[in-house]
N, C-alpha and C positions, 0 to 999 in steps of 0.2 A: 409813248408809248403806253398805249389803259393799259390801267393797275387790275390786274383777275379780281375778285369777286369770291369773297372767303362766305360760302354757304353750314350754317351750324345745320341746318334738316336740309334736308334732301327731299321730292315730293312728287310722283304720277302720277299722274292726274291723267294723263292718255286714257281717251275711251270712254271716260264723262263730263254730259253730257247737265250743262245746264238745271240746276242750282248749284250740281254736288261738285264743283271744282269752289266753287270759293265759300260754300261748306268744309269741303276739307284745308284750306287753307285757313280759314277761321279759326278753327278749332286746334292748329298744328300753334299759327301763332299766338292763342290760349296758354296752350304749352311750352311756347318757348320765354326763355330770359328778355327782358325787358335788354335792347342792341343786338338782338340775335339778327342773323337773316337766314331766310327761306325762301330754296332755290325750285322749282319746279314745271313742270313741264306739261302739255293737257295738248290736246284733240281741238278741245269746242272753240271757233273763232270768238263766240260772245266773250272769252277771258279777257281778251286785251280791251274790252271795254267796262266788263264785270267788275275785274281785282282794282283796275285803278279807282273804281266808283267806289266799289267797298274797301281800298285804305284810307280813301278820300274821309269817310261818310264816321271808320272806325278810330282815325289817329293813326292809321300806317305808315313806311313809304316806298312806295313801286320805287326801288332804285333802277332797275331795268328790265325792258319785256320786249322781246322781238319776234319777228314768226322767221320757221324757215320751214318751203314747204306746208306742213300741214302740220305741224308740229310748233304751240307756240313755249318761248323760254322766258321765262320772267323771275327776276329776285325780289322780293318784299325784304322788308326788316321794322322789327318790332321795336315804335316811337312810346309806347306808355304801357 
């Protein structure tokens, strides 16, 4: 049985195009405590590549990312 991911912050990034989803998640991570999880939804398919690349370069962790139709749903944990 899959464990449910508990988010500390939820963001709706739907309708925003590159680079705004990354800008918004970056700001939210800076405002979150270390260990906090941010859950977000977006409609820009570019986030499938952009969010994992951003997480690697900033030292954060993409816990889960999936696409269902036009919606991309992802969870990011602040590591530092």
